[in-house]
N, C-alpha and C positions, 0 to 999 in steps of 0.2 A: 511410059514411066520415065521420070527425070533421073538423070545420073546423079549419084551421090556427090556432094561437093568435095573437091580435093582439099585435104588439110593444108593449111598455109605452110607447114614445115615439111611437106612431102619432098620437095626438091632437096632440102637439107639432108633428110634421111637418105635419099637416093645417093647423094654425094658421099655420105659416110659409108654406105654399103659398097659403093663403087671403089672407094679407097681401100677398104678392108679386102674386098675380093681381089683387087689388083695386087695388093701386097702378098696375099696368100698364093696367088698364081706365080709370083716371082720367087718366093722363098720356099713354098711347100715342097717342091721336088728335091730340095737339099736336106730335108728332114727324114731320118731313117729310124726304123725300129731296131733296137739292140736287144738281142736275146742272149742271156747269160746263164752259164752253168757253173755252179760252185758246189763241188761234191755231188751229193744227191739232190741238192736243191736247185731249182731253176728260178730265174727272174727275168724281168724285162724293163727296159727304159727306152729312152730316145737318144738321138745323136744328130749332129749337124755336120754335113760334109763341108769342109773348108778349103779343099783343093781337089781338082779333077782327078788326081792320081790316087785318091782314096783316103786322104787324111780326114778323120772324123773327130770332132770334139764331143765329149759327153761328160757326165759327172763321175768323179772319183768313186762315190758311193755306189754307182751302178757297176763299174767295170773292175774295181780293185779286187784282187784275189780270184778273178775268174779263171776257171780251167778251160773254158771254151766260150767263144764269142761268135755270134752270127749277126750280120746286119741285113736288113731288108729295106729296099727303097720303096718310095711311094708307088712305083710302077709294079712292085712285086718281085723284083730281082733280088736274089739272096746270095750273099758272099760270106765266107768265113773271114774273121778279122782277128787281129792280134793287138795286144796292149803294148804301145810304145813307151808309155810313161804316165804317171799320174801325180797329182799334187793335192793332197788332202787339205792343205791350207786354204785353197780356193775352191775345193770340191770339183776340180776339173781333171779330166783324163783325156789322153790322145790315143786313138785307135788308127790302125791302117787296114782297110779292106783289101783282101787278097784277090785282086782282079786287075786285068789289063784294060778293062773298059774305062772310058772317060766318064766320070760321074758329075752330076750337076752340082756345082759348088755355090755356097752362099756367099754373099758380100757382107763382111763385118763392118758395121757402121761405127760412128763416133758416139760412144755413150756419154762422153763429157758434154755433148750438146743437148742432151735430154732435158726436158722441163716437166715438173709435175703437172698433170692434167693432159699430157700428150697421149695420143692413141697408142695402145700397146696390144699386140696380137700374139697369142701363144699358139704354137703348133707342135703337136706331139702325138703320143700314142697312149693316152690314159686308159688304164684298166683293160688293155688289149684292143681298144678301138683305134684303129690306125688312122693317121692323117686327120686328127681332130683339131678343130679350130675354136678358140675362145677369144673374146675381145674385151678390152676394158681400157684403163688408163694407167699411166705411170703415177702411182700413188705418192711415192717419195723416193729420194735418192740418198746414197751414202749410208744405208742401213748396215748394221752389224748383227750377226747371229753366231752362236756357238756351233762349231762343227762337231763331227762324230768323235774326234779326239780331244775335244774340250777347247781347242784353239778357236779364236774368233775368225769367222769369214767376213771380211770387210768389203766395203764399197758395193753392197748389194743394191739392186733395183727392187723396190717394192711395187707390186702391181695388184690390181683386183681382177685381172684376167684369170679365170678359174684354172687351177692346176689340180691334178689328181695323181695317185701313184701310176707311174708309167710315163708321165710328162717329164720326169727328171732327165736332163741332158738335151731336151728339145730347145726350139728356138723361141725367143721373144723378139718380135720384129716391130719396126715402126711402120708408118703409113706408106713409106717408099719401098717396103719389102726388104730393108737392110736389117741384119741381125744385130740387135743392140744388147742382147743378153742371152745367157745360157740358163734355162730354167733349172732351179736347184731345190727349192723347198716350199712347203706350205705349212701353216700352223694348224694342226689338227683341232677340230672343234670350232675354229674361227671362220668367219665369212669374209672372203675377199682379202686375205692376208697371205700373199704369195710372193716369192722372191726369185731373182735371177742374178747370176754373176755378170757384172758389167762387161760389155764387149771389149773395152779397152784393157781391162784386166785379162780377159781371155786371150787377147792378141799377144800380150807379154808372155803369158804362160805357154802359149802355143810355140812361140819362138824358142823358149828355153827347152821345152820338151823335145822339139825337133833336133835341137843342137846337142843337148846333154842327156836326154832321157829323164831328167829331173830338173827341179827349179832350185838353183843356188841363190840364197838370199842373205842380205844383211838384216839385222834387227836392231831396233831401238828399245823394244820392250814396252811399247805403249799401244793403246787402242784409241781410236778417234772416229769422228764423224764430221761430215760437212757442216759448216756453220758460217753464217754471214758475219762479216766484221762490222760492228756498229759504226755508223757513219761518223759519229763524233770522234771515235778513236782513229779511224782512217784519216780524217782531216788533221787531227792533232799530230799524227806521225808521218804525214805525207805519203800514205800508202795508196798505190794505184789499184791494187787487187780488191775485189769485193767480198771474197770468201777465203776461209782458212780452214785448218783442221782443229776441231775442238777435242782436246785430250779428255777422254772419258775414263781411262784407267792407266796406271803406271805400275809395272811389275817391280816388286822389291828386288834390289840388287842388279837391276838391268842397266844398260848404258844410259837410258833416259833418266832413271832414278839417280844414278851416280852424277849425272850432269846437273841435276836439280830441277828437272821438269816435274810439275805438279798437275794433279787432276784439275780440270777447269781452265788450264792455259789454252790460249789460241795460238797454234803453231802457224807462223806466217811464212817462214822460209827455212830451208836446211841447205847448207853448202852453197848459198847464193841462189838457189832455185826456189821460186815461189811455190808454196804449198796451197794450191787452189782447192784441193779436196783430197780425199783419201787415195784416189787413184794417182795423184801427183806424188804422194809419199811412197806408195807401193812401187811406182816407177823408179823413184830415186834409190830405193833400198835394193839395188842390184848387187851382185856378188863382188864387184870391184870396190865397193864401199867399205868392205870389211877391214877393220884395223886402221882406217884413215880418219883422223880427227876432222870435224866439220863444225862450222859455226851454225848455231840454231838460234833463230830470232823468233820471239814469241811475245804475246801480249798477256799480261797478268793483271787483272782488274784495271785495265786501261793503261798500265805502264809497260813500256817496251823493255824487254830483257834480252841480253845476248849471252848465250851459254855455249860451251864447247862440248860436243858429244862424239864419242868414238864407237861407231857401230861394231857389233860382233856378228859372227856367222850364226845363222839360225840352224839349230840342230835338225 
């Protein structure tokens, strides 16, 4: 009997499988199950170990208000945990596992380097099935969704790697096994519409939660998304950057509104710093910006405008 012919794309498929497997082997041990007790109710989610001494990132909607928390590693070790702080604006929370054991920590990657179409691998504990892996691609970047409190969660990664209840707080990793996002949401009834908080945002929130137990922020009162600067506008104004922040909403009475920002403006820079995407704006809006006037440069229908904006502290 003759052997069946080997499909011409078999080697390509093997390479893909090998990349996914290697990424999971690297990142998988750092993903934990998070068991939550809130009153008489119980729940579960996932988390990502980000330091060997037991710091764990998860979602705010998983851990906020918990009376008791327990984390279980992929190896089956269980530890009580406590909530150090949470940030509903990014749907992130920080836990500490009560253990003296060194835990396997994940490596946070650079989410700003992601490109649509790149391999994306989700690791978590959906519906109680521990250490579950799904794979897909980065579908889009810079997405915005409304959080539980009605505020927009910005700079989200959209992926078609399948997420289900219990995946919340788990890892979205790239082909190198670096965590590029913290899984946060799916669109019920839709196929392949899942979202993760970008790792660069998670890194900023992590630092603030460790230091202050909360995230102190300035605000401009606008929402935006990543947008390419049309080449003809970039050439006309001598702009080196390829992307900016497209203003999708301006809150009435906000600093942005008072400064004259309008929906549809392309935000190029604030305070002399280029706004290459929403993560640039979030990074700029740190607590020390509160009350300090800054120059805001934007494009409006191809014309460059310079405005002065004074950020206020976010409540």
